[in-house]
Jmol script that loads the backbone (N, CA, C; Angstrom):
load data "model"
ATOM      1  N   MET A   1     -17.910   4.746 -45.060  1.00  0.00           N
ATOM      2  CA  MET A   1     -16.622   4.958 -44.089  1.00  0.00           C
ATOM      3  C   MET A   1     -16.260   6.022 -43.157  1.00  0.00           C
ATOM      4  N   THR A   2     -17.327   6.400 -43.013  1.00  0.00           N
ATOM      5  CA  THR A   2     -17.236   7.400 -41.858  1.00  0.00           C
ATOM      6  C   THR A   2     -17.841   6.727 -40.334  1.00  0.00           C
ATOM      7  N   LYS A   3     -18.576   5.265 -40.878  1.00  0.00           N
ATOM      8  CA  LYS A   3     -18.901   4.473 -39.718  1.00  0.00           C
ATOM      9  C   LYS A   3     -17.562   3.845 -38.907  1.00  0.00           C
ATOM     10  N   LEU A   4     -17.077   3.507 -40.179  1.00  0.00           N
ATOM     11  CA  LEU A   4     -15.613   2.813 -39.854  1.00  0.00           C
ATOM     12  C   LEU A   4     -14.796   3.533 -38.609  1.00  0.00           C
ATOM     13  N   SER A   5     -14.515   4.935 -39.157  1.00  0.00           N
ATOM     14  CA  SER A   5     -13.542   5.926 -38.650  1.00  0.00           C
ATOM     15  C   SER A   5     -14.283   6.050 -37.059  1.00  0.00           C
ATOM     16  N   GLU A   6     -15.239   6.042 -37.170  1.00  0.00           N
ATOM     17  CA  GLU A   6     -16.209   6.283 -35.577  1.00  0.00           C
ATOM     18  C   GLU A   6     -16.174   4.989 -34.631  1.00  0.00           C
ATOM     19  N   ILE A   7     -16.086   3.947 -35.224  1.00  0.00           N
ATOM     20  CA  ILE A   7     -15.598   2.799 -34.488  1.00  0.00           C
ATOM     21  C   ILE A   7     -14.610   2.769 -34.096  1.00  0.00           C
ATOM     22  N   ASP A   8     -13.244   3.273 -35.167  1.00  0.00           N
ATOM     23  CA  ASP A   8     -11.823   3.263 -34.125  1.00  0.00           C
ATOM     24  C   ASP A   8     -11.881   4.507 -33.504  1.00  0.00           C
ATOM     25  N   LEU A   9     -12.263   5.626 -33.591  1.00  0.00           N
ATOM     26  CA  LEU A   9     -12.236   6.715 -32.035  1.00  0.00           C
ATOM     27  C   LEU A   9     -12.873   5.938 -31.145  1.00  0.00           C
ATOM     28  N   GLY A  10     -13.663   5.684 -31.158  1.00  0.00           N
ATOM     29  CA  GLY A  10     -14.373   4.889 -29.895  1.00  0.00           C
ATOM     30  C   GLY A  10     -13.832   3.596 -29.543  1.00  0.00           C
ATOM     31  N   SER A  11     -13.048   3.051 -30.213  1.00  0.00           N
ATOM     32  CA  SER A  11     -12.777   1.750 -30.177  1.00  0.00           C
ATOM     33  C   SER A  11     -10.907   2.071 -29.243  1.00  0.00           C
ATOM     34  N   ALA A  12     -10.239   3.447 -29.805  1.00  0.00           N
ATOM     35  CA  ALA A  12      -9.253   4.068 -28.989  1.00  0.00           C
ATOM     36  C   ALA A  12      -9.508   4.468 -27.660  1.00  0.00           C
ATOM     37  N   LEU A  13     -11.072   5.210 -27.976  1.00  0.00           N
ATOM     38  CA  LEU A  13     -10.911   6.080 -26.395  1.00  0.00           C
ATOM     39  C   LEU A  13     -11.253   4.631 -25.156  1.00  0.00           C
ATOM     40  N   LEU A  14     -11.836   3.910 -25.779  1.00  0.00           N
ATOM     41  CA  LEU A  14     -12.023   2.755 -24.573  1.00  0.00           C
ATOM     42  C   LEU A  14     -11.155   2.067 -24.008  1.00  0.00           C
ATOM     43  N   SER A  15     -10.094   1.639 -25.261  1.00  0.00           N
ATOM     44  CA  SER A  15      -9.078   1.247 -25.143  1.00  0.00           C
ATOM     45  C   SER A  15      -7.822   2.193 -24.023  1.00  0.00           C
ATOM     46  N   THR A  16      -7.824   3.723 -24.340  1.00  0.00           N
ATOM     47  CA  THR A  16      -7.453   4.456 -23.337  1.00  0.00           C
ATOM     48  C   THR A  16      -7.996   4.465 -21.971  1.00  0.00           C
ATOM     49  N   PHE A  17      -9.077   4.347 -21.758  1.00  0.00           N
ATOM     50  CA  PHE A  17      -9.687   4.549 -20.331  1.00  0.00           C
ATOM     51  C   PHE A  17      -9.770   3.190 -19.782  1.00  0.00           C
ATOM     52  N   ILE A  18      -9.652   1.871 -20.606  1.00  0.00           N
ATOM     53  CA  ILE A  18      -9.484   0.774 -20.054  1.00  0.00           C
ATOM     54  C   ILE A  18      -7.587   0.695 -19.534  1.00  0.00           C
ATOM     55  N   LEU A  19      -6.956   1.243 -20.702  1.00  0.00           N
ATOM     56  CA  LEU A  19      -5.658   1.431 -20.125  1.00  0.00           C
ATOM     57  C   LEU A  19      -5.140   2.133 -18.552  1.00  0.00           C
ATOM     58  N   ILE A  20      -5.831   3.668 -18.756  1.00  0.00           N
ATOM     59  CA  ILE A  20      -6.145   4.282 -17.494  1.00  0.00           C
ATOM     60  C   ILE A  20      -6.560   3.947 -16.679  1.00  0.00           C
ATOM     61  N   GLY A  21      -7.428   3.165 -16.402  1.00  0.00           N
ATOM     62  CA  GLY A  21      -8.038   1.929 -15.328  1.00  0.00           C
ATOM     63  C   GLY A  21      -7.090   1.120 -14.739  1.00  0.00           C
ATOM     64  N   PHE A  22      -6.001   0.527 -15.651  1.00  0.00           N
ATOM     65  CA  PHE A  22      -5.388  -0.166 -15.400  1.00  0.00           C
ATOM     66  C   PHE A  22      -4.090   0.268 -14.178  1.00  0.00           C
ATOM     67  N   ILE A  23      -3.721   1.074 -14.780  1.00  0.00           N
ATOM     68  CA  ILE A  23      -2.798   1.956 -14.366  1.00  0.00           C
ATOM     69  C   ILE A  23      -2.961   2.308 -12.970  1.00  0.00           C
ATOM     70  N   ALA A  24      -4.238   2.568 -13.075  1.00  0.00           N
ATOM     71  CA  ALA A  24      -4.971   3.640 -11.599  1.00  0.00           C
ATOM     72  C   ALA A  24      -5.075   2.063 -10.359  1.00  0.00           C
ATOM     73  N   THR A  25      -5.253   1.331 -11.182  1.00  0.00           N
ATOM     74  CA  THR A  25      -5.289   0.244 -10.174  1.00  0.00           C
ATOM     75  C   THR A  25      -4.495  -0.474  -9.105  1.00  0.00           C
ATOM     76  N   ALA A  26      -3.013  -0.535 -10.399  1.00  0.00           N
ATOM     77  CA  ALA A  26      -1.791  -0.476  -9.987  1.00  0.00           C
ATOM     78  C   ALA A  26      -1.363   0.034  -8.730  1.00  0.00           C
ATOM     79  N   PHE A  27      -1.393   1.630  -9.267  1.00  0.00           N
ATOM     80  CA  PHE A  27      -1.073   2.346  -8.358  1.00  0.00           C
ATOM     81  C   PHE A  27      -1.788   2.422  -6.842  1.00  0.00           C
ATOM     82  N   VAL A  28      -3.200   2.043  -6.987  1.00  0.00           N
ATOM     83  CA  VAL A  28      -3.840   2.270  -5.423  1.00  0.00           C
ATOM     84  C   VAL A  28      -3.205   0.563  -4.944  1.00  0.00           C
ATOM     85  N   PHE A  29      -2.847  -0.471  -5.597  1.00  0.00           N
ATOM     86  CA  PHE A  29      -2.720  -1.647  -4.861  1.00  0.00           C
ATOM     87  C   PHE A  29      -1.323  -1.353  -3.978  1.00  0.00           C
ATOM     88  N   VAL A  30      -0.022  -0.475  -4.986  1.00  0.00           N
ATOM     89  CA  VAL A  30       1.125  -0.080  -4.630  1.00  0.00           C
ATOM     90  C   VAL A  30       0.904   0.915  -3.249  1.00  0.00           C
ATOM     91  N   ARG A  31      -0.190   1.402  -3.213  1.00  0.00           N
ATOM     92  CA  ARG A  31       0.072   2.538  -2.341  1.00  0.00           C
ATOM     93  C   ARG A  31      -0.931   1.676  -0.895  1.00  0.00           C
ATOM     94  N   LEU A  32      -1.647   1.010  -1.233  1.00  0.00           N
ATOM     95  CA  LEU A  32      -1.748  -0.176  -0.192  1.00  0.00           C
ATOM     96  C   LEU A  32      -1.083  -0.796   0.468  1.00  0.00           C
ATOM     97  N   THR A  33      -0.251  -1.404  -0.038  1.00  0.00           N
ATOM     98  CA  THR A  33       0.806  -2.138   0.210  1.00  0.00           C
ATOM     99  C   THR A  33       1.767  -1.101   0.942  1.00  0.00           C
ATOM    100  N   ILE A  34       2.291   0.018   0.672  1.00  0.00           N
ATOM    101  CA  ILE A  34       3.138   1.119   1.040  1.00  0.00           C
ATOM    102  C   ILE A  34       2.430   1.333   2.465  1.00  0.00           C
ATOM    103  N   ILE A  35       1.113   1.453   3.010  1.00  0.00           N
ATOM    104  CA  ILE A  35       0.549   1.819   3.990  1.00  0.00           C
ATOM    105  C   ILE A  35       0.454   0.824   4.949  1.00  0.00           C
ATOM    106  N   GLY A  36       0.103  -0.599   4.402  1.00  0.00           N
ATOM    107  CA  GLY A  36       0.379  -1.736   5.162  1.00  0.00           C
ATOM    108  C   GLY A  36       1.911  -2.189   5.722  1.00  0.00           C
ATOM    109  N   ILE A  37       2.912  -1.744   5.540  1.00  0.00           N
ATOM    110  CA  ILE A  37       4.199  -1.861   5.120  1.00  0.00           C
ATOM    111  C   ILE A  37       4.569  -0.880   6.535  1.00  0.00           C
ATOM    112  N   ASN A  38       3.715   0.249   6.425  1.00  0.00           N
ATOM    113  CA  ASN A  38       4.262   1.238   7.251  1.00  0.00           C
ATOM    114  C   ASN A  38       3.539   1.499   8.528  1.00  0.00           C
ATOM    115  N   TYR A  39       2.414   0.297   8.092  1.00  0.00           N
ATOM    116  CA  TYR A  39       1.490   0.034   9.570  1.00  0.00           C
ATOM    117  C   TYR A  39       2.068  -0.870  10.416  1.00  0.00           C
ATOM    118  N   LEU A  40       2.927  -2.496   9.668  1.00  0.00           N
ATOM    119  CA  LEU A  40       3.341  -3.234  10.397  1.00  0.00           C
ATOM    120  C   LEU A  40       4.268  -2.610  11.512  1.00  0.00           C
ATOM    121  N   LYS A  41       5.599  -1.625  10.488  1.00  0.00           N
ATOM    122  CA  LYS A  41       6.686  -1.603  11.351  1.00  0.00           C
ATOM    123  C   LYS A  41       5.984  -0.491  12.563  1.00  0.00           C
ATOM    124  N   VAL A  42       5.262   0.223  12.165  1.00  0.00           N
ATOM    125  CA  VAL A  42       4.996   0.942  13.734  1.00  0.00           C
ATOM    126  C   VAL A  42       4.480   0.221  14.197  1.00  0.00           C
ATOM    127  N   ASN A  43       3.694  -0.855  14.238  1.00  0.00           N
ATOM    128  CA  ASN A  43       3.295  -2.106  15.295  1.00  0.00           C
ATOM    129  C   ASN A  43       3.943  -2.409  16.085  1.00  0.00           C
ATOM    130  N   PHE A  44       4.941  -3.029  14.990  1.00  0.00           N
ATOM    131  CA  PHE A  44       6.275  -3.911  15.459  1.00  0.00           C
ATOM    132  C   PHE A  44       7.091  -2.912  16.347  1.00  0.00           C
ATOM    133  N   SER A  45       7.575  -1.775  16.226  1.00  0.00           N
ATOM    134  CA  SER A  45       8.217  -1.014  16.715  1.00  0.00           C
ATOM    135  C   SER A  45       7.895  -0.486  18.231  1.00  0.00           C
ATOM    136  N   LYS A  46       6.541  -0.526  18.262  1.00  0.00           N
ATOM    137  CA  LYS A  46       5.736  -0.235  19.579  1.00  0.00           C
ATOM    138  C   LYS A  46       5.890  -1.567  20.360  1.00  0.00           C
ATOM    139  N   GLU A  47       5.197  -2.269  19.906  1.00  0.00           N
ATOM    140  CA  GLU A  47       5.714  -3.550  20.864  1.00  0.00           C
ATOM    141  C   GLU A  47       6.916  -4.324  21.470  1.00  0.00           C
ATOM    142  N   GLU A  48       7.970  -3.881  20.351  1.00  0.00           N
ATOM    143  CA  GLU A  48       9.415  -3.710  20.965  1.00  0.00           C
ATOM    144  C   GLU A  48       9.995  -3.143  22.175  1.00  0.00           C
ATOM    145  N   GLY A  49       9.502  -1.518  21.548  1.00  0.00           N
ATOM    146  CA  GLY A  49       9.757  -0.838  22.713  1.00  0.00           C
ATOM    147  C   GLY A  49       9.180  -1.019  24.412  1.00  0.00           C
ATOM    148  N   GLN A  50       7.737  -1.604  23.888  1.00  0.00           N
ATOM    149  CA  GLN A  50       7.266  -1.929  25.267  1.00  0.00           C
ATOM    150  C   GLN A  50       8.039  -3.079  25.950  1.00  0.00           C
ATOM    151  N   ASN A  51       8.140  -4.212  25.150  1.00  0.00           N
ATOM    152  CA  ASN A  51       8.611  -5.217  25.751  1.00  0.00           C
ATOM    153  C   ASN A  51      10.102  -4.812  25.994  1.00  0.00           C
ATOM    154  N   LYS A  52      11.004  -3.976  25.652  1.00  0.00           N
ATOM    155  CA  LYS A  52      12.339  -3.707  26.251  1.00  0.00           C
ATOM    156  C   LYS A  52      12.114  -2.911  27.645  1.00  0.00           C
ATOM    157  N   GLU A  53      11.175  -2.171  27.501  1.00  0.00           N
ATOM    158  CA  GLU A  53      10.719  -1.449  28.614  1.00  0.00           C
ATOM    159  C   GLU A  53      10.493  -2.384  30.058  1.00  0.00           C
ATOM    160  N   LYS A  54       9.622  -3.381  29.772  1.00  0.00           N
ATOM    161  CA  LYS A  54       9.504  -4.235  30.766  1.00  0.00           C
ATOM    162  C   LYS A  54      10.505  -4.880  31.136  1.00  0.00           C
ATOM    163  N   LYS A  55      11.148  -5.377  29.936  1.00  0.00           N
ATOM    164  CA  LYS A  55      12.563  -6.443  30.278  1.00  0.00           C
ATOM    165  C   LYS A  55      13.690  -5.320  31.293  1.00  0.00           C
ATOM    166  N   GLU A  56      13.476  -4.050  30.613  1.00  0.00           N
ATOM    167  CA  GLU A  56      14.675  -3.222  31.858  1.00  0.00           C
ATOM    168  C   GLU A  56      14.046  -3.255  33.043  1.00  0.00           C
ATOM    169  N   ASN A  57      12.738  -3.289  33.228  1.00  0.00           N
ATOM    170  CA  ASN A  57      12.142  -2.947  34.730  1.00  0.00           C
ATOM    171  C   ASN A  57      12.403  -4.193  35.675  1.00  0.00           C
ATOM    172  N   GLU A  58      12.407  -5.402  34.730  1.00  0.00           N
ATOM    173  CA  GLU A  58      12.153  -6.770  35.682  1.00  0.00           C
ATOM    174  C   GLU A  58      13.944  -7.157  35.875  1.00  0.00           C
ATOM    175  N   ILE A  59      15.167  -6.514  35.138  1.00  0.00           N
ATOM    176  CA  ILE A  59      16.239  -6.559  35.495  1.00  0.00           C
ATOM    177  C   ILE A  59      16.483  -5.874  36.394  1.00  0.00           C
ATOM    178  N   GLU A  60      16.280  -4.270  36.527  1.00  0.00           N
ATOM    179  CA  GLU A  60      16.530  -3.018  37.558  1.00  0.00           C
ATOM    180  C   GLU A  60      16.007  -4.054  38.853  1.00  0.00           C
ATOM    181  N   THR A  61      14.513  -4.203  38.776  1.00  0.00           N
ATOM    182  CA  THR A  61      14.305  -5.143  39.949  1.00  0.00           C
ATOM    183  C   THR A  61      14.816  -6.337  40.969  1.00  0.00           C
ATOM    184  N   LYS A  62      15.626  -7.201  39.815  1.00  0.00           N
ATOM    185  CA  LYS A  62      16.251  -8.034  39.990  1.00  0.00           C
ATOM    186  C   LYS A  62      17.141  -7.668  40.589  1.00  0.00           C
ATOM    187  N   GLY A  63      17.871  -7.887  42.029  1.00  0.00           N
ATOM    188  CA  GLY A  63      19.189  -7.763  42.264  1.00  0.00           C
ATOM    189  C   GLY A  63      18.722  -7.094  43.847  1.00  0.00           C
ATOM    190  N   PHE A  64      20.189  -6.550  44.415  1.00  0.00           N
ATOM    191  CA  PHE A  64      20.335  -6.068  45.697  1.00  0.00           C
ATOM    192  C   PHE A  64      19.350  -5.073  46.171  1.00  0.00           C
TER     193      PHE A  64
END
end "model"
wireframe off; spacefill off
backbone 0.3
color backbone group
């Protein structure tokens, strides 16, 4: 009977650590997604800012 309780304890610990691993993996994916989205926002806003400056300069040079 003691072996059965040891197996149950080991199984419970293993299941707990597997669950913790899944939660940690999900947290990493969410974190990487947030970092990727912020990276894209920063890069596109810089490109739009550079394009706006170029367009404004072109508009200013055209004219009298």
